[in-house]
N, C-alpha and C positions, 0 to 999 in steps of 0.2 A: 706211224701216229700212236698217239696214247689215248685209251677211251676217255670220254668226256666225264665219267665219275672221276677217274684219276686226277683228271686236269682240275677239277672244283678241290678235290682232297689236297693238292699241292699249292692251290692257291690260297685255303683256310688254313694251311700249316704255315704258308709265309705270312698271313695276317696276325695269326698267333705268335709267332716269333718277333715281328715288328711290335707287336703290344708289350711284349715281354721286354724288350730293348728299351722301349719308352719307360715304364714303368721303371726300370733300374736305373737310366738316366736320372730321373726326377729324384730317385731315392740317395743318389750320390752327390746330387747336388746340395742337400741337405746335410748341416754338420751332424757328426753322430752325436746322439744324445748319451749322458753317462747315466747307468742303469741307477735306479732309485737305490738298491740294497747297498751298491759300492759307495754313493755318496753318503749314507747313514752310517757305513761301516768305519770309513776313513775320515770323517770329519767330527769336531767336536767344538762345543762352546764352554766359554767361563762364565760364570754367574758368582755375581756379589751376593753374600748373604751375611746375617747381622753378627754372625761369629767368624768371618773372614770370607775369602773367595777361594772357590771351589770348582773344580774343572769337572763337567758332566759330558762324557762318550755317548753319542749318538750310537743308537744300535739298530739292526734290522728290526724292522714291526714284527712282534710276536703275537701271540694269541691273546695276550693279556698285558695291561698297563702296567710299567714301571713306575713304583712311587718310592720318591726319596725321603727317606726319615731320617733323624738325627743319628740312628746307629749304623748308617749305611745303608747301601741299594737293597731293598728287598721286593722280591717281584709280589704284586698283587695276587691274592689268588681268586679274586673274581672278575669279571668282564666290567669294562668302563660303560656307563650307562647306554651311550650311543650303540655301541656294540650290541649291548644286550636288546635295543629296541628294533635293531636291523633284524636280528634273528626272531625276535617275536614278530614282526611284518614279514619274512621272509616266506612263511608258507602261504599267506593272503597274495602276495605278489608273483607266487607261482600258478596261481591259480587261473584258469584260464579268463582272459577278459574281451568281453564284446566290444568290438569295433566302432568307433563312430562312422557317420557316413564320410565325412571328411578323410579319415583314415583309410576308408575303404577306396575311395576316389585317388589318393595318394598311392597307395600300392598299386593300384590299377595303372596308374601313369607311369609309374616304375616300370611295370612290364611293357608299356608301349616303347617307352624309351629305348629299353633294351632290343627290343624287335626291330625299332627305327635304326638301332646302329648298326645291327646285323645286315639289315637290307642296304645299309649304305655302305658298307664295307664290301658287298657284292656288288656293286654299280662298276662298270668299266671306267678307266679315265675318259675325260671329255663330255660325261652326263650331267653338267651344269644344270640344265634346266628340269631334268628329273630329281634332282637332288632339293632343288629349291622348292619344287612342288610337294616331296614328301615330308620337307619340313616345315612347310606351312600347315600342310593338313596333320600333322603331330601337334603343331601348337594349337590349332583350332580343335581337335578332339579332347585335348588334356585341358583347355579352357572350358570345354562343354563338360566335362567331366566333373570339375571343380564348381563349375556353377549350380549343376543338379546337386550334386553333396552337399554344398551351401543350405539350398533351398529346403532339402529334405532334413538337415540338422535342424535348421531352424524352425519347422515344423514340430519337428521331434521335442525340441525343447518347450514349445510352447504348451504341448500336450502334456510333458512331463511337468511343467511350473503348473498347470491347474488342477493336475491329479495332486500334486504336492499341495497344494492349498486346499484342496478337497479333504484330503487325508489329516491335515492339522487342523483343519475347524471340527472334523470329527473327534481327534484326539482332545480339542479344548473343550466340546461336549462333553467327552469321558470324564475329565478332570474339572468339571464346572463347580466353581465356588467363589464365594462371596469373599470381598475383602482384596487385598493385595496380594499378589502371587509371587512367591519367593521365587529366589532364583532356581533352587534345588528343583520346585515344581514346575519351574519354566522346562528346565532341561529334560526332567521326564516326559514332560509332553512332547518335546522334541524327539527324544528318542522313542518315544510310541508311535508316533508319526512315521518315523524312520523304518519300524518294525512293519506298520502297515502297507507302508510303499513296498518293503521287501515281499511280504508275502503276497502281494499283489503280481510279482512277476516270477514265484517259485511255488510249485505245488507240494514238496513235502511237509510244510508246515500243516496244511489242510490234512492231508493223509493221516498225520499223528493226533490231531484233533480228533478226527473220526475215531481211530482206532482207541483213544484215550476215553472218549465218550461212550466206547460200546464195553470196554472193560473197566469201569472207574475204579474198581477195587483190586486191581491186580499192579500191586507197587512195584513190579520189574518193569512196568511199562515208564515209570516214572525216570528210571535211570538209563533205561533205552532212549529216551526222548532228549535228555540231556547231552547224552553221548552225541545222538545225531546231530543235536544243534550245535555242539564244540566241533563237529566235524566240517562245518561248513564257514570256514572264516570269514566270509563277506556277510554272514549275520550280524547285525548293530549289537545283538547281546555280545558276540565273540569279540567284536571291535571293542568294545568298551572293556571288556575283560583284560585285553591285551594292554589298551592305554591305562587303565587302575593299575597292572602290573608293572607297567613302566614308571608310573609315579611313586610308588611305594620304593623300587629298586634304586630310583634315582636319590631318594632321601637315605635308604640305606648305605649306597656307595661310599660317602666321604667320610661314614663312621665306621666303616670296616675293613676299606681298602689298604688302611695304613695303622702303623703302630701307633699306641697312645705314645703321649710323651711323657717321659719320666724323669726330665732333666730341670734343672734350675738355669735361668729364670723362665725358660719358655714354656708357654701355655697353648696348644694349637686350638686355633679358632674353629677348627673343625669340629671340636668336642664342646666347646662353649654353648651354653643354654641360650645366650642372647644372639647368637650368631645365624641368621636365617639363610641356608643355602639355596631356598627357591624365592629370595626376594626378587630377583630379575627375571623370574620365571614366570610361564603362564599359570595363571590361578585356577584351580580346579575345585572341585565338591571335597576333596581330601583336605583338611585343615586339623593340624595336631603340632605344627611348630610352635614351640613356647615364644612369647612374647618378654619385652623387656620390663622391668619392675622396677623404676627409679628407687623405691625406699631399698630393694634388697641389694643393688647395685652399690648405693652408699653404704649400708650395713657392710658388704664384702669389702670396699674400700677400707673402711674403718680397721675391720679386722686384719687386714693385709699390712695396713701401717702400724698397728699395735705387735706385728710379728717382730720388729727390730727393737722394740721396748722391753727387753727381756732381763732376765737376771744373767749375771755372767756366766754360770753353770749350764744354758742353754746352747744349744747350736742353732743360730738363725738360719742355716741352710736347711738342716734336715726339717725342721719345724716349717720352711718355706715348700721345700718338696712336699709333705706332708699335706700343706693345705693346698697344693696345685692338685694333688691326686684326688683329694677330696672332692673339689670343685669339677674335675672331670668325671667322678663317679657319680655325682649328681647330676651333672649335664647329661650323662648316657641314660641317665633313668627317664630323666624328662624326655629324651627325643625317642626312647623305647616306648613311653607311654603314649606319646602323640603317634608313633608308628602302628601301634597296637590298635587304638581308636580309629587310624585309616583304614586299617586291615578289615576291622568289623564294619565301617561304612561302606566300604568297596562291595563286600560279600552281601549286605543288606540290600544295597542298589541293584545287583546284579541278578540276586531272588525276586526283588519286587518286579523289575522287566520280565524275568520269564513267569510270573505268575499273571504280569498282563497281557503278555502273547498267548498264555494257554491258562484259560480261566479254570479248566478243570483240574489243575493243580492246588485249588484254593482249598486244600483240606490239611488237617495239622499233620496227618503221616505222610501225605505227598510234599508238603513243604519241607518238612524234615529231610526225606530223600533227595529231593531238587537242592536244598543248601550242600547235602553231603557231596553230592555229583559235583556241584559247582567247587566246592573245597579242593576234590580231588583234582581239576584243572589249574586251580587257583594258586595254590601253596607250591608246588614242584620246584618253579623256576625261582620261587624267591625264599625257600627255606634255609639254604645253605647260609645266604648273608644276614638272613633274620636271626638264625641260631648264633651266628658269629657276633651279631650283636648282644644277645641274650650271656653269651659266655663271657664278654667283655664286664656285663653288669654283676653276674655271679662268678667272677673269676676268683675272688675271697672263699667262697665256699668250694667252688671246685678244688682251689689249692690245699683245702682241710681235707678234702675226701682224697685227694691224692697222697698225700702225706699219711693218712691213716692207712691206705693200701699199702704204700712201702712198708709200714711198721708194722703192719699184722695180715699180709697176706697169705702166711701160713698158720693163722689162727685155725682152732679146730672147731666145730660147731658148739662142742659142750662149752668153749671159752667166750663165745658170743651167746650164749645164755639159751641154746636150744635143748630140749628136754632129752634126754638119753635114748628114749622110747623111739623118737623121731631120727633117728640116723643110726647107719650101721656100726657096728664095733669095728669092723675090720671089712673093708672094702676091697673086691677082688681088683686085680691090676687092670684087666680090661674094662671094668667098669668106671674108671676114672675116680673121683672124689663124690662125697654127696650132693645130692641134687644138681649135677654137672648140665642135665638136660636145661632145667631152668636157666642155668647161668647161660647157656648157648643161646638160648630163646630170647632171653631180656638183651642180650649183645645186640640182635637184630633191630632193635629200635634205632639204632644209630644211622642204619642203612635206609630205613623209611622216609619219606619226604612230606608226608600227609599226617596231618593230626590225627586223624580216624584212625588209620592204619598203626599208628604209634600205640595208641591206645589199644588198639585190638592185640598187640603185641604185647601189652603188659597184663591184659587180661588173660593170656594163654600161658605166659610166665606163673602167675599165680597158680592157675588149675594144673600146672604141671608140678608145682609146689605141693599142692594137696593129694594129686595123685602118687608122687614119690613118698609124701608122708605116712599115706596109707599102707603102702607097700612096705616100709621099713617097721611101720608098726606092727603089721602083719607077721613079718618074717620074727620079730622079738616076741609077740605074744599070738601063737598059733591057734591056741586054745581059747583064746578071748573071743565073745559075743559078738558078730557084727553091730557096727553101730554107723550112725547117720554120718559121722565125718570124724577122722583119726585127729584133727588140730583144731584149734578154737582160736579168736581172735589174738590171746595172750600167747598163743603159740606161733602165729604167724608172722610176727614182727622179729623176732630173733631170726628165725628162718630166712627169711626175705633180706633182713639185714647180712646174713651170712651171702647170701646169693648174690646181693648187689657189690660186696666186697670183693668177690671172686672174678665180677665181669672185668674189673681193672678199667673201668669206663669213667672220668670224672665227668664228662661231659652230661652223662644222666641227670645231673643237677640241674642244668639248663634247658636239657629236655623236658622235663616235668614240669619246670617253670612255664616255659612255652605251652606246654599242653593245658596248664591250667588256664592259660588266658585264651586256648581259642577252641576247646572241647565246647560242644553244645552245651545248654543249660539242663536240658533233659537226661543227659548221662550223668550229672553230678549226684543224683539222687538215687540212681541205678549201681548195676554191679561195675560197671566202667568206673563210676566216680569212686566206688569205694577201693577198687583196686589202684586207682590212682593215687588216693590219699595214703594208702599203706606204703606204698613204693617211697614217697615224700617222707613218711617219717622214718622209714627205715633208712634213707639216705642222711636224713639229719643225725640218726643215730651213728652212723659211719664217719660223719664229719667229725663228732665229738669224741670218737677213740682216741685220738692222738693228743688231745687237751689234758689227759692224765686221770688216771684213776678210775675211769669208767672201766674199761675192760677186767682191771685187777680187781675189783668189787663183785664184778659178775662171775669172774673166776672162782674167788675166793666162796661166792655163794652156793656154786655147784660142785666144790670139791670135797 
């Protein structure tokens, strides 16, 4: 005779084996599904285009969407907007969510059902009466749980609705104004009410308010507060930030995901200033999409027709291609202007909500620090496609810069107009070339993803230039009395041009153009603004080197 425990274990093993057999039987009854990757890799589709019929092979899904252009198949370097939005909201979805009463009851009923199945499996055959009793008891208990949970949830919803109305009235009193309320004001009221509701359920905003009230002059507290706010994805300000980022990215993606059309007679509608990509999308506070101007459209049509009325010596095809490229450039500039305006509006909206949430930030210094901290979070996901659009707009200038680099990358400092006392006659091999440390620092600007960090990189570059110039000057004039500065404004431009030339980074042109749009107004009159203006002047000078005569005249002057 086997012990009772062993019999129970054997019976349990038999039941497990029966379940495995039953599950395997169900799986075998279903036809095997073809893997998605196999379907995508083995199938193809034929598409009719204006230029003929082309076959497009379907490929396994990759991280990036593939965009087909006239030049062939090119992989877009940017994520599609829907994937970008999912990545932006993934952090919020990963946060712990409180279950509703009905969800709690459902989980409890699942546990009851699992226990019921275990007890039912242990019953010996012929216990039909006990099986029926257990089934009825389970159904009664599950129904009671759902009824109680429904009553709890209804009561909770009533309380939440009462609190929402009370907080909405408080927000309306805060924004009480005569006249008609604009949609922007109404949205601000709703957002402020949601912030009040959030603060009712969380304690950390109250702790930060008390801390800021205790130390109102501590600016480091402001950056700490914004960092803490951004670390809570469920906060209304953070939700709004993600929403605004997605809207701007959704406008950028069609403009930078595919190559511009350079062929005749096709003109990509994605670059047309009269084509609104968001026409069928939900309207939001961002509004920068150009609208159709009827008079301009007829003027463009007239110019388009006049292209065919030319002298026999002209080439209509080349003229048409040039005209189409001009239209695309104009369209890109209009789109860029609208997106820049949207970004400024988005940051203003976020900072306004932060000031409403924390009134202690309502000082000039605290506001600037708050905006800087918000930009640190706002720009990084958007900077790559935003810079790509700037580079499309300034591709002519970048091409000029690149041409100058190819022609004059080995030019000496004296050939660029640098005074002889401000660079060594012979540089040791282990020291590289003159002002190499400044060149290395300036190259780092392309790795940063926030305007303020890029601006700090430019400031450090100019400081390194001044330090190197003082070192070179002291080596050549060791007995000279100490002066306040080794170089002046006239000496800085040639040196900065030499440094920019040796970076061999054409995108510096677009980087500086973007910084000019996004840096804070207060920096324009300070050291940061002076450094940015100086670098832009140096870049313009480098662009003009290949045009002829400039470098030769400088070289003749200093020889």
